[in-house]
C-alpha positions in Angstrom: 0.0 -0.1 -0.3 2.8 2.4 0.9 4.4 1.7 -2.8 1.2 2.5 -4.3 0.8 5.7 -2.1 4.1 6.9 -3.3 3.2 6.1 -7.0 0.1 8.1 -6.6 1.8 11.1 -4.8 3.9 11.5 -7.7 1.2 11.9 -10.2 0.4 15.5 -9.4 4.4 16.2 -9.6 4.8 14.8 -13.0 1.6 16.6 -14.3 2.6 19.7 -13.2 6.0 19.4 -15.0 4.3 18.4 -18.3 2.1 21.6 -18.1 5.3 23.9 -17.3 7.0 22.2 -20.5 4.1 22.8 -22.4 3.8 26.4 -21.6 7.3 26.8 -22.2 7.2 25.5 -25.7 4.1 27.5 -26.7 6.0 30.5 -25.2 8.7 29.8 -27.6 6.6 29.2 -30.4 4.8 32.5 -30.0 8.1 34.6 -30.5 10.2 36.8 -28.3 8.7 38.9 -25.3 8.9 42.7 -25.6 11.9 42.8 -23.6 13.4 40.1 -25.6 13.7 41.8 -29.1 17.2 42.4 -30.6 18.2 46.0 -30.0 19.4 47.8 -32.9 21.6 50.8 -32.6 22.4 51.1 -36.5 20.4 49.8 -39.2 22.5 50.2 -42.6 20.4 49.8 -45.9 22.7 49.8 -48.8 20.8 48.7 -51.8 22.8 46.1 -53.6 25.8 44.0 -53.5 28.1 42.9 -56.9 29.0 39.5 -55.6 29.2 37.9 -52.4 28.9 39.7 -49.0 32.6 39.7 -48.5 36.0 38.8 -50.0 35.4 39.9 -53.6 34.8 43.1 -55.5 32.8 45.2 -53.4 29.3 47.0 -54.1 27.2 49.1 -51.5 27.2 46.6 -48.6 30.6 44.4 -48.4 32.8 46.8 -46.6 30.3 47.4 -44.1 29.3 43.7 -43.7 32.8 42.9 -43.4 33.7 45.5 -41.0 30.6 45.0 -38.6 28.6 42.0 -39.4 30.8 38.9 -40.3 30.3 36.2 -38.3 26.9 37.5 -37.1 23.6 36.2 -37.3 21.4 36.1 -40.4 17.2 36.3 -40.3 15.2 35.6 -43.1 12.8 38.9 -43.3 9.3 37.6 -44.8 6.5 39.3 -46.1 7.7 40.0 -49.7 7.6 37.5 -52.7 11.5 37.5 -52.7 12.3 37.5 -48.8 15.8 39.3 -47.8 18.5 38.6 -45.4 18.9 41.0 -42.4 22.2 40.3 -40.7 22.9 41.2 -37.1 25.7 41.5 -34.7 26.3 43.4 -31.6 23.5 46.0 -32.2 24.4 46.5 -35.8 21.8 45.4 -38.4 22.2 45.3 -42.3 19.7 44.5 -44.9 19.9 44.8 -48.7 16.9 47.2 -49.3 16.9 46.5 -53.2 16.9 48.6 -56.3 14.4 50.7 -57.6 11.7 52.7 -55.4 9.4 49.7 -55.2 11.7 46.9 -53.6 13.2 49.5 -51.4 10.1 50.7 -49.7 8.6 47.1 -49.5 11.8 45.8 -47.9 12.6 48.7 -45.8 9.0 48.4 -44.4 8.9 44.7 -43.8 12.7 45.2 -41.6 11.0 48.1 -39.5 7.9 45.8 -39.0 9.7 42.7 -37.8 8.8 42.2 -34.1 12.0 40.4 -33.9 14.3 43.6 -33.4 13.6 46.6 -31.6 14.5 49.8 -33.9 13.2 52.3 -31.3 16.6 53.9 -30.7 18.1 53.0 -33.8 19.7 55.3 -36.2 18.9 54.3 -39.9 21.9 54.7 -42.2 21.0 54.7 -46.1 24.2 54.4 -48.1 24.5 53.7 -51.9 25.8 55.1 -55.1 24.6 57.3 -57.8 25.3 59.8 -60.7 26.9 62.9 -59.6 25.2 66.3 -60.9 27.4 68.1 -63.5 28.3 71.4 -62.3 28.2 70.4 -58.7 30.0 67.4 -57.7 32.7 64.7 -59.2 32.6 60.8 -58.8 34.3 60.1 -55.4 32.3 62.7 -53.7 30.0 61.5 -50.6 26.7 63.4 -50.4 24.8 64.1 -46.9 21.2 64.1 -48.2 18.9 66.8 -46.8 16.3 66.2 -49.0 15.2 63.5 -51.5 12.7 64.3 -54.4 10.7 62.1 -56.7 12.0 62.4 -60.4 8.7 60.4 -61.4 5.8 62.0 -59.8 4.3 65.0 -62.0 4.2 65.1 -65.8 6.9 63.8 -68.1 6.9 64.4 -71.9 9.0 63.4 -74.7 10.7 66.1 -76.4 9.6 65.2 -79.7 5.9 66.0 -78.4 6.6 69.6 -77.4 5.3 72.3 -79.2 8.2 74.6 -78.4 11.8 74.3 -77.6 12.6 74.0 -74.0 15.4 72.6 -71.8 12.8 70.9 -69.6 10.2 68.3 -70.3 8.6 67.8 -66.6 5.6 69.8 -65.5 4.8 70.0 -61.9 1.6 68.6 -60.4 0.8 69.7 -56.8 -1.4 66.8 -56.1 1.7 64.7 -55.7 3.3 67.1 -53.2 2.4 64.9 -50.4 4.4 62.3 -51.3 6.8 63.9 -53.8 9.8 64.7 -51.4 11.2 63.8 -48.3 13.0 66.2 -45.7 15.4 64.7 -43.6 15.7 66.1 -40.0 17.6 69.3 -40.7 19.4 69.2 -37.1 20.4 65.7 -37.6 21.7 66.4 -41.3 23.7 69.4 -39.9 25.5 67.5 -37.2 26.0 64.8 -39.7 27.8 67.0 -41.9 30.0 68.6 -39.5 31.2 65.2 -38.3 31.8 64.1 -41.9 33.3 67.0 -43.8 36.7 66.8 -43.0 36.6 63.1 -44.1 39.6 62.1 -46.4 38.4 60.8 -49.4 40.1 59.2 -52.3 40.2 59.4 -56.1 41.9 57.7 -59.1 44.1 58.7 -61.8 41.6 57.8 -64.6 39.0 59.8 -62.9 41.3 62.9 -62.8 42.2 62.4 -66.4 38.3 61.8 -67.4 37.3 65.3 -65.4 40.3 67.1 -67.1 39.2 66.0 -70.7 35.3 66.0 -70.2 35.2 69.5 -68.1 38.3 71.4 -68.9 39.1 74.3 -66.6 35.7 74.0 -64.5 36.7 74.7 -61.1 34.3 72.7 -59.7 35.6 69.5 -61.3 39.4 70.4 -60.7 39.6 69.2 -57.1 39.9 66.0 -55.0 36.7 64.5 -53.8 35.0 65.7 -50.5 31.9 65.4 -48.3 29.2 67.9 -49.5 25.4 68.3 -48.6 23.0 67.8 -51.4 19.6 67.0 -52.8 19.2 63.6 -54.4 17.0 62.9 -57.3 15.1 59.5 -57.0 14.1 58.3 -60.4 12.5 54.8 -61.3 14.9 54.5 -64.1 18.5 54.8 -64.7 18.8 58.0 -66.9 21.5 60.2 -68.1 21.9 63.1 -70.5 21.6 66.8 -70.2 17.7 67.1 -71.0 17.1 65.2 -67.7 19.7 66.8 -65.8 18.0 70.2 -66.5 14.3 68.3 -65.5 16.2 67.4 -62.3 17.5 71.0 -61.5 13.8 72.2 -62.1 12.3 69.6 -60.1 14.8 70.3 -57.0 13.8 74.2 -57.5 10.1 73.5 -57.5 10.4 71.7 -54.3 12.4 74.3 -52.7 15.1 72.2 -51.6 17.6 73.5 -49.0 20.7 72.2 -51.0 21.7 72.1 -54.7 20.9 69.1 -56.6 23.7 66.6 -56.2 23.2 63.2 -57.1 20.4 60.8 -59.0 19.7 57.6 -57.7 16.6 55.1 -57.6 15.6 54.5 -53.9 16.1 57.6 -51.3 12.7 58.9 -51.6 11.2 55.6 -51.4 13.2 54.5 -48.1 12.2 57.9 -46.8 8.7 57.2 -47.3 8.8 53.8 -45.5 11.0 55.3 -42.6 8.6 58.4 -42.1 5.4 55.8 -42.0 7.5 53.7 -39.2 7.7 57.1 -37.3 11.8 57.2 -37.4 12.4 59.9 -39.8 14.2 62.1 -37.2 16.5 59.1 -37.3 17.5 58.6 -41.1 20.6 59.6 -42.4 21.3 59.3 -46.2 25.0 58.9 -47.4 25.3 58.8 -51.4 28.7 58.5 -53.2 29.2 59.4 -56.9 30.4 56.7 -59.1 29.9 58.5 -62.5 28.3 61.9 -63.8 24.3 62.3 -64.9 25.8 63.3 -68.2 27.0 61.2 -71.2 31.0 61.4 -71.8 31.8 62.7 -75.1 31.3 60.6 -78.0 29.1 58.2 -75.8 25.7 57.6 -76.9 22.7 55.8 -75.1 23.2 52.9 -77.9 26.7 52.7 -77.3 26.5 52.4 -73.5 23.2 50.4 -73.1 22.4 49.0 -76.4 22.4 45.2 -77.0 25.9 44.9 -77.7 27.1 47.1 -74.8 28.8 44.8 -72.1 29.7 47.8 -70.0 29.1 47.0 -66.2 29.0 50.1 -63.9 30.4 48.3 -60.9 33.9 47.5 -62.5 37.3 49.1 -62.9 37.0 49.3 -66.6 33.2 50.8 -67.0 33.1 53.6 -69.7 30.6 55.5 -66.9 32.3 54.9 -63.6 36.1 55.0 -65.2 38.0 53.2 -62.4 36.2 54.9 -59.4 33.5 52.4 -58.2 35.9 50.4 -56.0 37.4 53.5 -54.4 34.2 55.1 -54.1 32.8 52.5 -52.1 35.8 53.0 -50.0 34.6 56.8 -49.6 31.2 55.9 -48.7 32.3 53.5 -46.0 35.0 56.0 -44.7 32.3 58.4 -43.8 29.8 55.9 -42.8 31.9 53.9 -40.4 32.6 57.5 -38.5 28.7 57.5 -37.7 28.6 53.9 -36.9 31.5 54.1 -34.6 30.2 57.4 -32.9 26.9 55.4 -32.1 28.4 52.0 -30.8 30.5 54.3 -28.3 27.3 55.7 -27.0 27.4 59.0 -28.7 24.3 60.9 -29.8 24.6 61.9 -33.4 
């Protein structure tokens, strides 16, 4: 009887243990609690990588990945037709936002909405390359972007349809103004520029020869790369040429941008919209580095550059467009970006 009583007395203990185990499993499946979210101090948003994330010819992400994320954890960000990876290590996160406005907006929104991560105190550092505006900057310059404007919202015409000869073929439509531009936090942009303005940047012999040939005697072109403030013009296409250069200038003027048109790219206004939707616009920093110019080199037509027989690759050392500056430009963008990231990781407020 005593042995039977001992067995009977064990049943409640065993049952309680099973219940606790099941509750633990249910809690784990439900995901991390609020205080278990991974804290993010800096979220880096490049747009593309050329090859691998480390060890080969670098695109927009590689140098940041090698310095801050190598050996960290990789998480799949769900919610889009093609899930993307977010890399995380010691408070730094990095995700390829994708090329073009749609991809960049969707992926940025998906990352910021992922409940596994706490972005409430994160700085969002959007980095990438672009085409430098003739008359303002040179390949290799790094731009602290104070405003991004949408090249596509409004009305565009083909010059052949116009009933008068004019330099611009873009027409303003006020109904789009609510989403046609993103203004970064002015105070943050100013502090970031002050930190970065004396950053030493590199150039190449090929770039110097190119500038001397294409823009002889122009003071704006006859110098070393430097950090500058500017406005980025976001297009859904990879445009180039003097007509759309004039359109970009007009768009920048129309939206009363604080800083001149500096660079054209394909994502900034979209990333900004997604960040604003998440309530984090006052934490967004955008750095763009010039890898080519927004006008065609002398003797180079669109057909020669982009036609079916062209094998020109912008992200290479022998590109007609980027001369030999692309890899050096990636180093310039990283040199500026790491100043900001290191400051944040050391506990400083930007």
